[in-house]
Rosetta silent file (secondary structure, phi, psi, omega in degrees, C-alpha in Angstrom):
SEQUENCE: MSREQLSLEIIEAGRFLYGRGWSPPATSSNYSARLSASEALLTVSGKH
SCORE:     score description
SCORE:     0.000 S_00000001
   1 L     0.000  136.231 -179.985   22.258  -36.641  -37.488 S_00000001
   2 L   -73.128  161.992  178.400   22.107  -32.935  -38.239 S_00000001
   3 H   -58.897  -43.383 -178.237   19.419  -31.359  -40.430 S_00000001
   4 H   -66.196  -43.074  179.424   22.020  -30.574  -43.100 S_00000001
   5 H   -64.750  -42.781  177.901   23.451  -34.102  -43.099 S_00000001
   6 H   -62.201  -39.246  176.981   19.976  -35.643  -43.265 S_00000001
   7 H   -58.371  -46.347 -179.940   19.166  -33.305  -46.177 S_00000001
   8 H   -65.758  -38.259  179.779   22.221  -34.523  -48.075 S_00000001
   9 H   -65.267  -43.532 -179.217   21.404  -38.163  -47.305 S_00000001
  10 H   -68.413  -35.252  176.334   17.823  -37.933  -48.555 S_00000001
  11 H   -66.460  -44.037  179.338   18.950  -36.201  -51.755 S_00000001
  12 H   -62.434  -42.293  179.114   21.607  -38.843  -52.343 S_00000001
  13 H   -62.702  -43.257  178.707   19.093  -41.645  -51.732 S_00000001
  14 H   -62.469  -41.610  177.986   16.626  -40.091  -54.185 S_00000001
  15 H   -66.215  -39.336  177.817   19.299  -39.788  -56.868 S_00000001
  16 H   -59.993  -50.612 -178.924   20.380  -43.369  -56.268 S_00000001
  17 H   -63.452  -45.110 -179.571   16.818  -44.672  -56.653 S_00000001
  18 H   -63.611  -42.549 -178.552   16.051  -42.504  -59.672 S_00000001
  19 H   -61.783  -24.314 -179.515   19.332  -43.425  -61.392 S_00000001
  20 L  -100.832    4.124 -179.817   18.421  -47.099  -61.252 S_00000001
  21 L    74.770   19.499 -176.778   14.857  -46.626  -62.408 S_00000001
  22 L   -97.189    8.665 -179.098   13.537  -47.588  -58.963 S_00000001
  23 L   -97.440   97.635 -174.625   11.636  -44.342  -58.417 S_00000001
  24 L   -66.880  148.310  179.423    8.018  -45.206  -59.203 S_00000001
  25 H   -55.258  -27.845 -177.494    5.792  -42.608  -60.879 S_00000001
  26 H   -63.370  -26.065 -179.312    3.431  -42.734  -57.890 S_00000001
  27 H   -91.082  -15.099 -174.642    5.998  -40.937  -55.683 S_00000001
  28 L    53.968   27.685 -177.998    6.935  -38.288  -58.269 S_00000001
  29 L    58.911   33.215  178.340   10.432  -38.724  -56.790 S_00000001
  30 L  -103.879  122.441 -177.646    9.222  -37.025  -53.615 S_00000001
  31 L  -127.283  159.176 -179.520   10.814  -38.305  -50.419 S_00000001
  32 E  -143.770  159.629  175.800   10.686  -37.294  -46.777 S_00000001
  33 E  -143.378  135.509 -179.014   12.478  -37.929  -43.494 S_00000001
  34 E   -82.825  129.948  175.445   11.192  -37.206  -40.019 S_00000001
  35 E   -90.313  -39.697 -179.540   13.349  -34.950  -37.846 S_00000001
  36 E  -157.782 -175.374  179.776   11.118  -35.067  -34.778 S_00000001
  37 L   -62.543  -22.707 -176.775    7.466  -35.610  -33.862 S_00000001
  38 L  -119.156    4.119 -177.099    6.661  -32.167  -35.312 S_00000001
  39 E  -134.266  145.146  176.745    9.267  -31.696  -38.077 S_00000001
  40 E  -146.932  152.412  172.132   10.074  -33.385  -41.375 S_00000001
  41 E  -102.415  139.738 -179.190   12.321  -32.762  -44.369 S_00000001
  42 E  -130.717  141.745  172.833   10.738  -33.112  -47.826 S_00000001
  43 L   -89.188  160.851  178.671   12.253  -33.194  -51.275 S_00000001
  44 L   -85.419  132.834  179.866   10.741  -31.269  -54.146 S_00000001
  45 L   -59.568  135.885  173.593    8.882  -33.485  -56.630 S_00000001
  46 L    78.953    3.040  178.215   10.662  -34.080  -59.899 S_00000001
  47 L   -99.485  126.923 -178.755   14.035  -32.613  -58.849 S_00000001
  48 L  -125.010    0.000    0.000   17.000  -34.961  -59.229 S_00000001
């Protein structure tokens, strides 16, 4: 999966979880996905 596609997927997943009230306060709606052993994508806390 490309970096851009993974970015879109993680954003969509965060919106899905938040929209259903499944995004616990402990995460601050911050999610991540590993690209490789040395790279990761991170969402910005509180952005939906």
